[in-house]
N, C-alpha and C positions, 0 to 999 in steps of 0.2 A: 430469503431464507426457503430452503428446500424441504418439503414436508416428507419425511420418509415414513414407511410403513411401521418401522419400529416405533417412531414418535406417536403415531395414531395409537398404537397398541398400549404403549405406556399411559397415553391420555386417557384411554378408556378404563384402564385398570385403576388409575388414581381417582377416576369420576366414580367408579363403582364403590370403592372403597369410602369416599367422601359422602355418597348417598346413603351407604350403609350406617356410618356413623352420624349422618344428619348434620354434616358441617360443610355442605357443598358451597354455601356463599362465602364463607371465609376461606376455604381453599381457592374458590375462584379470584378472590381478592390477593391471595399469595401468588397466583399465577400471573395475574395481570402486573403485579409489581414485579416478578421475574422477566417478564417479556421486556417491560419497559427498561428496566436495569441493563440486561444484555443488550437491548437494542441501541441504548443511548451511551455504551461503554464500549468501545473497540477493544480497549485492552481487558475488560472482562470477558468479552467474546473470545479473544485470542488465548487467554489464560485458560478458559474451559476446554477449548478445542486443542489445546497443545498436547502432543503425545510425549513431550519431554517432563512435563510437570506430573509428579505422582498423583494417584487419586486420593491418597490420604491429604496431600497437601490442598487439593482442591475441595476435598470435604471440609476441612478445617477453614477455609476461605469461605466458603457458601455457609456454614454454620455462623460465622461473624457477620457476614453481610446480610444474611436474612435470619437473624437471631430470633426474630419474634413470629415466625411461620408456624403454621399448624402442625399437628404430628404427622398428618397424611402428607404433608410437603416433605417433612423431614425424612419420612419414610422412602419417598421417592428420592431424596438426595442419597441415601443409604442403599438403595437399589441401583442406582446409577454408579455408586462406587464399587459396589460389588462386580457390575457387569463392564466396568470401565467405559461408559457411555455418557460422560458429563457434557461431550460436545453437542448432544441433540437436546439438552435441556430446554433452550428457546423453543424450539419446534414442539415440544411436548407441552410447555406451557400454553403455547398459542392455541395448539389443537385443543387443549382442555377448554379454554374459554370459548372455543367454537361450539364444541359438544356441550358446554354448560348452556350456552344461548339456545342452543336448538333444543335442548331438554326443557327449557322453560317457555318456549315459543317466541323467542326473539330472534329477529333476522337483522341482518347489516344491510343497511343501505349505503352505497359509495356514490357521493354526489361530487363530480368533478366540476369546478367552477373556474373562472379567469381571476377570480378574487376570492378572498375569504369570505365565507357564507356568515349573514348576520343572523341574529336570532328570529328577526321577523321572517327573513326568507326561509330559515329551517322550519319555522312553524308552517308555512305554506306549502312546503315539500312534504312535510309529516302529513298534512290534511289531504293532500293530493295521493300519497301512496295508501293512506287509510281507505280510499276508494275502491282499491282493488288488491288489499292485503288485509286479511284478518289478524295477523300477526302483531305483536309489539315491534315496533322498529327503532333501531339506533342508527343515527347518521355519522358517518365518517367523511368528512370534507377533505378533498384532494385539490390544491390549487395547482392549475396548470394554465399559464398564460397562453399557450398555443392555441387553445380553443376559441380565443377572441372574446367571445361572450357567449351567454346562455349557459347550459349545463349538460351533462351526460350523467344519466341516472342507471346505476346497476344494483339490481337485487336478485341475489343467486345468481342464476343463468340468464335471467332476462335484462335487456339493456334498452333504454329510450336515450336517443342522441338528439338533443336539441340545441347543439352548439352552432355557433356562426361558421366555425371551420367546416363542419359538417354541410352546412346548406351551401357553402361556397365551393365545396368539392362536387356536390350534386349539381349545381348549376354549372360548373366547368364540364361536368359530364355530359350534361343535356346539350351544351353549346357545341361540344366536340362532336356529336353524333350528326 
């Protein structure tokens, strides 16, 4: 998913609207639902980005699929209909979630492991992260068997690579010199 400047501007505007109405948590839940729905359904993604399908038809479909969303989210749909920008709905919702987390002092930690992370291991990772970050941390686990073992931790622009594959690469470099 490519993040456009337009998506960032829409997300900021919706966040400001949600803050002024005191409804940020419910709108954030709407945005999470939108991201999950569009990313899990290639048909919905293609439908929203299709230039052949009219904005009215897209609006009607979104009103049906997301019937229980908040007024601010419905306002976003109407705005996207007016500007014929339904194709960037997923990046807008995703960026809204990032802005919401940032506003609430929550940071995303991406932990790449060779196997799915267990609750016990997640607790240990959160405890380690707490030693160098004062923010609330949420963990996203990415499974990548190519790292063989260990883990790669990314928080913001910082990365700590404790993977077996990285250690093997370092050893290979040392031996080749």
